[in-house]
C-alpha positions as CSV (number, residue, x, y, z in Angstrom):
1,X,82.8,179.9,-7.1
2,X,82.7,183.3,-8.7
3,X,83.1,186.2,-6.4
4,X,79.8,187.6,-5.2
5,X,80.3,191.4,-4.6
6,X,79.4,194.7,-6.1
7,X,76.2,196.0,-7.6
8,X,73.4,193.6,-8.7
9,X,70.1,194.7,-10.1
10,X,66.7,193.5,-8.8
11,X,65.7,193.6,-12.5
12,X,62.0,194.2,-13.4
13,X,59.9,191.9,-15.6
14,X,58.3,193.5,-18.7
15,X,54.7,192.3,-19.3
16,X,52.9,193.1,-22.6
17,X,50.2,195.7,-22.3
18,X,47.6,193.7,-24.2
19,X,48.0,190.2,-22.9
20,X,50.1,190.6,-19.7
21,X,52.4,187.9,-21.1
22,X,56.1,188.2,-20.2
23,X,57.9,190.1,-23.0
24,X,61.0,187.9,-23.4
25,X,62.6,190.2,-26.0
26,X,62.2,193.3,-23.8
27,X,63.5,191.3,-20.8
28,X,66.7,190.4,-22.7
29,X,67.1,194.0,-24.0
30,X,66.9,195.4,-20.5
31,X,69.4,192.9,-19.0
32,X,71.8,193.6,-22.0
33,X,71.6,197.3,-21.3
34,X,72.4,196.8,-17.6
35,X,75.3,194.6,-18.5
36,X,76.7,197.1,-20.9
37,X,76.5,199.8,-18.3
38,X,78.7,197.6,-16.0
39,X,76.6,196.1,-13.2
40,X,78.0,193.0,-11.6
41,X,74.9,190.9,-12.2
42,X,71.1,190.6,-12.2
43,X,68.7,188.9,-9.9
44,X,65.7,187.8,-12.0
45,X,62.2,187.3,-10.6
46,X,62.7,188.7,-7.1
47,X,60.3,191.2,-5.4
48,X,60.6,194.0,-7.9
49,X,60.7,191.4,-10.7
50,X,57.2,190.4,-9.5
51,X,58.4,186.9,-9.0
52,X,55.3,185.7,-7.1
53,X,53.2,186.8,-10.1
54,X,55.2,184.8,-12.6
55,X,54.5,181.1,-13.2
56,X,57.3,178.6,-12.9
57,X,57.2,177.7,-16.5
58,X,57.5,181.3,-17.6
59,X,60.5,181.8,-15.3
60,X,62.3,178.8,-16.7
61,X,61.6,179.8,-20.3
62,X,63.0,183.3,-19.7
63,X,66.0,182.1,-17.8
64,X,66.8,179.6,-20.5
65,X,66.8,182.4,-23.1
66,X,68.8,184.6,-20.8
67,X,71.5,182.0,-20.3
68,X,71.6,181.1,-23.9
69,X,72.1,184.8,-24.9
70,X,75.5,184.7,-23.1
71,X,75.3,188.2,-21.7
72,X,78.5,189.1,-19.8
73,X,77.0,189.5,-16.3
74,X,76.4,187.3,-13.3
75,X,72.9,185.8,-13.0
76,X,71.4,184.9,-9.6
77,X,67.8,183.7,-10.1
78,X,65.4,184.3,-7.2
79,X,63.5,181.1,-6.2
80,X,60.3,182.3,-4.5
81,X,57.9,179.4,-5.0
82,X,56.4,179.3,-1.5
83,X,56.3,175.5,-1.4
84,X,58.9,172.8,-1.3
85,X,58.0,170.8,-4.4
86,X,58.2,173.7,-6.8
87,X,61.3,175.1,-5.1
88,X,63.0,171.8,-5.8
89,X,61.7,171.7,-9.3
90,X,63.0,175.1,-10.1
91,X,66.4,174.4,-8.5
92,X,66.8,171.1,-10.4
93,X,66.0,172.9,-13.7
94,X,68.6,175.5,-12.9
95,X,71.3,172.8,-12.5
96,X,71.7,172.9,-16.2
97,X,72.8,176.5,-16.3
98,X,75.8,178.5,-15.1
99,X,74.0,180.6,-12.4
100,X,76.4,182.4,-10.1
101,X,74.1,181.5,-7.2
102,X,70.5,181.1,-6.3
103,X,68.5,183.4,-4.0
104,X,66.0,181.3,-2.0
105,X,63.1,182.7,-0.1
106,X,61.5,180.5,2.6
107,X,57.8,179.7,2.4
108,X,56.1,182.8,3.5
109,X,52.4,182.1,4.1
110,X,52.5,180.3,7.4
111,X,53.6,182.6,10.2
112,X,55.4,182.4,12.5
113,X,57.9,179.7,11.4
114,X,60.0,178.0,14.0
115,X,63.8,178.1,13.3
116,X,63.8,174.2,13.2
117,X,61.1,174.3,10.5
118,X,63.1,176.7,8.4
119,X,66.2,174.6,8.8
120,X,64.2,171.6,7.7
121,X,63.0,173.4,4.6
122,X,66.5,174.7,3.6
123,X,68.2,171.3,4.3
124,X,65.9,169.7,1.7
125,X,66.4,172.6,-0.7
126,X,70.2,172.7,-0.4
127,X,70.4,169.0,-1.2
128,X,68.8,169.7,-4.6
129,X,71.2,172.2,-5.9
130,X,74.9,172.4,-6.6
131,X,74.8,176.2,-6.9
132,X,75.9,178.6,-4.2
133,X,72.9,179.5,-2.1
134,X,71.9,182.9,-0.7
135,X,69.0,183.1,1.7
136,X,66.4,185.9,1.2
137,X,65.6,187.9,4.4
138,X,62.7,190.2,3.7
139,X,60.5,190.2,6.8
140,X,58.2,193.0,5.6
141,X,56.7,190.6,3.0
142,X,57.8,187.1,4.1
143,X,59.1,185.4,7.2
144,X,62.4,186.6,8.7
145,X,65.5,184.4,8.4
146,X,67.1,184.2,11.8
147,X,70.8,184.8,12.2
148,X,71.2,181.4,13.9
149,X,69.5,179.6,10.9
150,X,72.0,181.3,8.5
151,X,74.9,180.3,10.7
152,X,73.7,176.7,10.8
153,X,73.5,176.1,7.1
154,X,76.2,175.7,4.4
155,X,75.1,178.9,2.5
156,X,77.0,182.0,1.2
157,X,74.9,184.3,3.3
158,X,71.8,186.5,2.9
159,X,70.2,189.2,0.9
160,X,69.2,191.6,3.7
161,X,66.0,193.5,2.8
162,X,65.0,193.9,6.4
163,X,67.5,196.5,7.4
164,X,67.1,195.8,11.1
165,X,69.9,197.3,13.2
166,X,72.6,194.8,13.8
167,X,71.3,192.0,11.6
168,X,73.8,192.4,8.8
169,X,76.6,192.8,11.3
170,X,75.6,189.6,13.1
171,X,75.6,187.7,9.8
172,X,79.0,189.0,8.8
173,X,80.4,188.2,12.3
174,X,79.2,184.7,11.8
175,X,81.4,184.4,8.7
176,X,78.7,184.7,6.1
177,X,78.1,187.2,3.4
178,X,75.6,190.0,3.0
179,X,74.1,191.6,-0.1
180,X,72.1,194.7,1.0
181,X,68.5,194.8,-0.3
182,X,67.7,198.5,0.0
183,X,69.3,201.8,-0.9
184,X,68.3,203.4,2.3
185,X,71.4,204.9,3.9
186,X,73.5,202.7,1.5
187,X,76.8,204.4,2.2
188,X,76.6,203.7,5.9
189,X,75.4,200.1,5.4
190,X,78.2,199.3,3.0
191,X,80.5,200.3,5.9
192,X,79.3,197.3,7.8
193,X,81.4,195.1,5.5
194,X,78.6,194.0,3.3
195,X,79.9,192.6,0.0
196,X,77.4,194.5,-2.2
197,X,73.9,195.5,-2.9
198,X,70.9,194.1,-4.9
199,X,69.4,197.4,-6.1
200,X,66.0,198.2,-7.5
201,X,67.0,201.7,-8.5
202,X,69.8,200.3,-10.7
203,X,67.0,199.4,-13.1
204,X,67.1,203.0,-14.3
205,X,70.2,204.7,-12.6
206,X,72.8,201.9,-12.5
207,X,75.7,204.4,-13.0
208,X,74.9,206.1,-9.7
209,X,74.7,202.9,-7.7
210,X,77.9,201.6,-9.3
211,X,79.4,205.0,-8.5
212,X,78.5,204.8,-4.9
213,X,80.0,201.3,-4.6
214,X,83.3,202.6,-6.2
215,X,83.3,205.5,-3.7
216,X,83.0,202.9,-0.9
217,X,86.0,200.9,-2.3
218,X,88.0,204.1,-2.6
219,X,87.1,205.4,0.8
220,X,85.7,208.6,-0.6
221,X,83.2,209.4,2.2
222,X,82.1,212.8,1.0
223,X,81.4,211.6,-2.5
224,X,79.8,208.5,-1.3
225,X,77.5,210.3,1.1
226,X,76.4,212.7,-1.7
227,X,75.4,209.8,-4.0
228,X,73.7,208.0,-1.1
229,X,71.5,211.0,-0.4
230,X,70.6,211.2,-4.1
231,X,69.7,207.5,-4.1
232,X,67.5,208.0,-1.0
233,X,65.5,210.8,-2.8
234,X,65.2,208.6,-5.9
235,X,64.0,205.7,-3.8
236,X,61.2,207.9,-2.3
237,X,60.2,209.0,-5.7
238,X,60.0,205.4,-6.9
239,X,57.5,204.6,-4.2
240,X,54.9,207.1,-5.5
241,X,53.1,204.3,-7.2
242,X,53.7,200.5,-7.3
243,X,57.5,200.3,-7.4
244,X,57.8,197.8,-10.3
245,X,55.4,200.0,-12.4
246,X,57.5,203.1,-11.7
247,X,60.8,201.3,-12.3
248,X,59.7,200.0,-15.7
249,X,58.7,203.5,-16.9
250,X,61.9,205.0,-15.8
251,X,64.0,202.2,-17.3
252,X,62.1,202.5,-20.6
253,X,62.9,206.2,-20.6
254,X,66.6,205.4,-20.2
255,X,67.1,202.9,-22.9
256,X,64.0,202.8,-25.1
257,X,63.0,199.1,-24.8
258,X,59.3,198.7,-24.2
259,X,59.0,197.6,-20.6
260,X,55.2,197.2,-20.7
261,X,53.0,197.0,-17.6
262,X,52.6,195.2,-14.3
263,X,50.5,192.2,-13.5
264,X,47.6,192.3,-11.0
265,X,47.3,192.9,-8.1
266,X,49.7,195.8,-9.0
267,X,48.2,198.8,-10.9
268,X,50.0,200.6,-13.7
269,X,51.1,204.2,-13.2
270,X,48.6,206.8,-14.4
271,X,48.5,207.6,-18.1
272,X,49.8,211.1,-17.5
273,X,52.9,209.9,-15.6
274,X,55.9,211.7,-17.1
275,X,59.1,209.6,-16.6
276,X,61.2,212.3,-18.3
277,X,60.5,214.9,-15.6
278,X,60.9,212.3,-12.9
279,X,64.3,211.3,-14.2
280,X,65.4,214.9,-14.5
281,X,64.5,215.5,-10.9
282,X,66.0,212.3,-9.5
283,X,68.9,211.9,-11.8
284,X,69.9,215.1,-13.6
285,X,72.8,213.4,-15.4
286,X,70.6,210.9,-17.2
287,X,70.3,213.0,-20.2
288,X,74.0,212.9,-20.8
289,X,74.3,209.2,-20.2
290,X,72.0,207.6,-22.8
291,X,68.4,208.6,-21.8
292,X,65.9,208.4,-24.6
293,X,63.7,211.0,-22.9
């Protein structure tokens, strides 16, 4: 198993402005740019990748192209099908590819879910994949994955997008891994022992997220806290409109690939949205690091 640690990107999905079809070429360009900058890996079709708005066939087509491209970065596809049969179908299709791991969200419509029911779902799922499995804990939008469920299953650990006090620590104390799912107070949260982060902001400012992780490895608290505060401000700015819509505009301003629009029910940013000024405010060094603005 390849080491799972460092900075991963919750990479966005470009949709064509005219047809709302996935723009495969722009998708590959964006991931190539992220790999060239030096991220550890990408996590296609998660929350900021608008995974629930993308059909299974579309996901598999793009993932096939991504693996065939041979980009030097880890790939951890998000599996968010909301039902057991399509979850199994996607996992079986991914068996043919060298994914580093798979990130699996539990079915999220029926709430609450008993721990026994979640274990029942994941036992069936884990039997269908030979890939390392990471469970997706994002209680704001889905159902929470209890600590005891993680501990009971043969999985690597969780992506923690809940941020509840003590959750990551309990997972780590149980011998499992944690990839943080938010940049909020990232310096402190890396101090829990979490192995890394799956970052939305790294779509347009990967150098800063990587820089923070390096400061963490070096034990540079002052430098790490400075970057962490910058990321917190950038995260607030990215929530001004639908997050995937903002992230695409800012990413496009960095590397020039057309990142298109968002699918309904999301709404695009206003026509007068100026990504250049937003980048300059949130990330003053972008201009010296390859921005096309």
